[in-house]
SENU-980495 format. One line per 2 residues: number of its first residue (from 0); for each residue x, y, z of N, C-alpha, C. Coordinates in nm, 2 decimals, m for minus. Layout:
# residues N
NUM	X Y Z X Y Z X Y Z ~ ...
# end
This chain:
# residues 85
0	12.35 9.85 10.58 12.36 9.97 10.50 12.23 10.04 10.50 ~ 12.12 9.97 10.51 11.99 10.03 10.50 11.96 10.13 10.62
2	12.03 10.10 10.73 12.01 10.18 10.85 12.11 10.29 10.87 ~ 12.21 10.29 10.78 12.32 10.39 10.80 12.27 10.53 10.78
4	12.21 10.57 10.67 12.16 10.70 10.64 12.06 10.75 10.75 ~ 11.96 10.67 10.78 11.87 10.72 10.89 11.93 10.74 11.02
6	12.03 10.65 11.06 12.10 10.67 11.18 12.19 10.80 11.18 ~ 12.25 10.82 11.06 12.33 10.94 11.05 12.24 11.06 11.06
8	12.12 11.06 11.01 12.03 11.17 11.02 11.99 11.19 11.16 ~ 11.96 11.09 11.23 11.91 11.10 11.37 12.03 11.16 11.46
10	12.15 11.12 11.43 12.26 11.18 11.50 12.28 11.32 11.47 ~ 12.26 11.36 11.34 12.26 11.50 11.31 12.15 11.58 11.38
12	12.03 11.52 11.39 11.93 11.59 11.46 11.96 11.61 11.61 ~ 12.02 11.51 11.67 12.06 11.53 11.81 12.17 11.63 11.83
14	12.26 11.64 11.73 12.37 11.74 11.74 12.30 11.88 11.72 ~ 12.21 11.89 11.63 12.14 12.02 11.60 12.06 12.06 11.73
16	12.00 11.96 11.79 11.93 11.99 11.92 12.02 12.05 12.02 ~ 12.14 11.99 12.04 12.23 12.03 12.14 12.30 12.17 12.11
18	12.32 12.19 11.98 12.39 12.31 11.94 12.29 12.43 11.90 ~ 12.17 12.39 11.89 12.06 12.49 11.85 12.09 12.54 11.71
20	12.15 12.47 11.62 12.18 12.51 11.49 12.11 12.42 11.39 ~ 12.00 12.47 11.33 11.92 12.39 11.24 11.96 12.41 11.09
22	12.05 12.51 11.06 12.08 12.54 10.93 12.13 12.42 10.85 ~ 12.23 12.35 10.90 12.28 12.23 10.83 12.17 12.12 10.81
24	12.09 12.10 10.91 11.99 12.00 10.90 11.88 12.04 10.80 ~ 11.85 12.17 10.79 11.75 12.21 10.69 11.81 12.19 10.55
26	11.93 12.22 10.53 11.99 12.20 10.40 12.00 12.06 10.36 ~ 12.03 11.97 10.46 12.04 11.83 10.43 11.91 11.76 10.39
28	11.80 11.82 10.44 11.66 11.76 10.43 11.58 11.85 10.34 ~ 11.63 11.89 10.23 11.56 11.99 10.14 11.41 11.95 10.11
30	11.38 11.83 10.07 11.24 11.81 10.03 11.15 11.81 10.16 ~ 11.20 11.76 10.27 11.11 11.75 10.39 11.12 11.89 10.46
32	11.23 11.95 10.46 11.25 12.07 10.55 11.17 12.19 10.50 ~ 11.12 12.19 10.37 11.04 12.31 10.32 10.92 12.32 10.41
34	10.85 12.21 10.44 10.73 12.22 10.52 10.76 12.27 10.66 ~ 10.87 12.22 10.72 10.90 12.25 10.85 10.96 12.39 10.87
36	11.02 12.44 10.77 11.06 12.58 10.77 10.94 12.67 10.78 ~ 10.84 12.64 10.70 10.71 12.71 10.71 10.65 12.71 10.85
38	10.66 12.59 10.91 10.60 12.58 11.05 10.68 12.67 11.15 ~ 10.81 12.68 11.12 10.90 12.76 11.21 10.86 12.90 11.21
40	10.82 12.95 11.10 10.78 13.09 11.09 10.64 13.12 11.16 ~ 10.57 13.01 11.18 10.44 13.03 11.25 10.45 13.01 11.40
42	10.58 12.99 11.44 10.60 12.98 11.59 10.61 12.84 11.64 ~ 10.60 12.74 11.56 10.61 12.60 11.60 10.76 12.56 11.59
44	10.81 12.48 11.69 10.94 12.43 11.69 10.95 12.31 11.59 ~ 11.02 12.32 11.48 11.01 12.22 11.38 11.11 12.10 11.40
46	11.19 12.11 11.50 11.29 12.01 11.52 11.24 11.86 11.54 ~ 11.13 11.85 11.62 11.08 11.71 11.64 11.02 11.65 11.51
48	10.94 11.73 11.44 10.89 11.69 11.31 10.99 11.66 11.21 ~ 11.09 11.75 11.20 11.20 11.73 11.11 11.28 11.61 11.14
50	11.30 11.58 11.27 11.38 11.46 11.31 11.30 11.33 11.27 ~ 11.17 11.33 11.30 11.09 11.21 11.27 11.08 11.19 11.12
52	11.02 11.29 11.05 11.00 11.28 10.91 11.12 11.28 10.82 ~ 11.22 11.35 10.86 11.35 11.35 10.79 11.42 11.21 10.80
54	11.41 11.15 10.92 11.47 11.01 10.94 11.39 10.91 10.85 ~ 11.26 10.93 10.85 11.18 10.84 10.76 11.21 10.86 10.61
56	11.23 10.99 10.58 11.27 11.02 10.44 11.40 10.95 10.40 ~ 11.50 10.96 10.49 11.63 10.89 10.46 11.62 10.74 10.46
58	11.53 10.69 10.54 11.50 10.54 10.54 11.44 10.50 10.40 ~ 11.35 10.58 10.36 11.29 10.56 10.22 11.40 10.57 10.12
60	11.48 10.67 10.12 11.59 10.68 10.02 11.69 10.56 10.03 ~ 11.71 10.51 10.15 11.80 10.39 10.16 11.73 10.27 10.10
62	11.60 10.25 10.12 11.53 10.14 10.06 11.54 10.15 9.90 ~ 11.52 10.27 9.85 11.52 10.29 9.71 11.66 10.26 9.65
64	11.77 10.31 9.73 11.90 10.28 9.69 11.94 10.13 9.69 ~ 11.89 10.06 9.79 11.91 9.92 9.80 11.85 9.85 9.68
66	11.72 9.89 9.64 11.65 9.83 9.53 11.73 9.85 9.40 ~ 11.78 9.97 9.38 11.85 10.00 9.26 11.98 9.92 9.25
68	12.05 9.91 9.36 12.18 9.83 9.37 12.15 9.69 9.34 ~ 12.04 9.63 9.40 12.01 9.49 9.37 11.97 9.47 9.22
70	11.90 9.56 9.17 11.85 9.55 9.03 11.98 9.56 8.93 ~ 12.07 9.64 8.96 12.19 9.65 8.88 12.27 9.52 8.90
72	12.28 9.47 9.02 12.35 9.35 9.04 12.29 9.23 8.97 ~ 12.16 9.22 8.97 12.09 9.12 8.90 12.11 9.13 8.75
74	12.11 9.25 8.70 12.13 9.28 8.56 12.27 9.23 8.51 ~ 12.37 9.27 8.59 12.51 9.22 8.56 12.52 9.07 8.57
76	12.46 9.01 8.67 12.47 8.87 8.69 12.40 8.80 8.57 ~ 12.29 8.84 8.53 12.22 8.78 8.42 12.30 8.80 8.29
78	12.36 8.92 8.27 12.44 8.94 8.15 12.56 8.85 8.15 ~ 12.62 8.83 8.26 12.74 8.74 8.27 12.70 8.60 8.24
80	12.59 8.55 8.30 12.55 8.41 8.27 12.51 8.39 8.13 ~ 12.45 8.49 8.06 12.42 8.48 7.92 12.54 8.48 7.83
82	12.64 8.56 7.87 12.77 8.57 7.79 12.85 8.44 7.81 ~ 12.83 8.37 7.92 12.91 8.24 7.94 12.85 8.13 7.86
84	12.73 8.14 7.81 12.67 8.03 7.73 12.71 8.03 7.59
# end
């Protein structure tokens, strides 16, 4: 599960590269894409940076999501064990 979102983002980057349509990718990567949209107006192609840092961003979000799910699971497990006593 941890590699699903970054893989999906990388596939979206490849599709954006082939179709030359960055609009969807920019909307999907709002926190990261703000910097790269600014670079695009200065004449730099932001796709490579958006692909790398956006994929890292989604990897970080996957790690946080996994930690939250594990914490909730531990909480439910400990609550069940305490209620069985």
